[in-house]
C-alpha positions in Angstrom: 0.1 0.0 0.1 1.5 3.3 -0.9 1.7 6.5 1.6 -0.7 9.3 1.0 1.7 11.6 3.3 5.6 12.3 2.8 8.4 11.4 5.6 9.3 14.6 5.8 8.3 18.2 6.0 11.6 20.1 4.6 11.8 18.5 1.2 9.7 21.3 -0.7 12.1 23.9 0.8 15.4 22.2 0.5 15.0 21.8 -3.2 13.6 25.6 -3.2 16.4 26.8 -1.4 18.7 24.2 -3.4 17.3 25.7 -6.6 17.2 29.8 -5.9 21.5 29.4 -4.8 21.9 27.6 -8.0 22.8 24.3 -6.7 22.2 20.8 -8.5 21.0 17.6 -5.9 24.8 16.5 -7.2 26.4 20.2 -5.9 24.6 20.2 -2.5 25.3 16.5 -1.6 29.3 17.5 -2.3 28.7 20.2 -0.1 26.9 18.1 2.6 29.7 16.2 2.3 32.3 18.8 2.8 30.4 19.4 6.6 31.3 15.3 7.2 27.7 14.3 6.5 28.1 11.2 3.7 25.1 11.2 1.6 24.6 11.1 -2.4 22.9 12.7 -4.8 19.8 10.4 -5.4 19.4 10.7 -1.2 19.0 14.3 -1.6 16.3 13.5 -4.5 14.5 11.3 -1.7 14.7 13.9 1.0 13.6 17.0 -1.4 10.4 14.3 -2.4 9.5 13.1 0.7 10.4 9.8 0.6 13.3 9.7 3.1 12.7 10.6 7.1 15.4 13.9 8.3 17.0 13.4 11.5 17.7 16.7 13.3 21.7 16.8 12.8 20.8 16.1 8.8 19.0 18.8 8.8 21.7 21.3 10.6 24.3 19.7 7.6 21.6 21.3 4.8 21.1 24.8 6.3 24.8 25.0 6.9 25.3 23.8 3.3 22.5 25.4 1.7 23.7 29.1 3.8 21.0 29.1 5.9 19.3 28.4 9.3 17.5 25.3 10.2 13.7 27.5 10.6 13.8 28.4 6.6 13.9 24.6 5.6 10.5 24.2 7.2 7.5 25.6 5.1 5.8 29.1 5.7 3.0 27.7 7.8 3.0 28.7 11.3 2.5 25.6 12.9 6.1 25.2 11.5 7.8 28.0 12.0 7.1 29.1 15.0 8.6 26.2 16.5 11.8 27.4 15.9 11.7 31.7 16.5 12.6 32.6 20.0 10.1 34.3 22.3 11.6 37.3 22.9 
């Protein structure tokens, strides 16, 4: 039976940020590898397609490779964004 929900909520944002930065999936994988995360282009594709779960340390690597903050990897919906904003 096919799953009707994604395994992560960041995949679409990762793809959007990657393409906005002019990076290919292979280039993003290489940037992550330089940060110490052993990841291949096909795994980036699975993350972007919502077919792979993403751990917290992996989120940090993705954000660093994309030169952004972790909160930017999450969709614009307040449900996700508000979890990562500091309360001042």
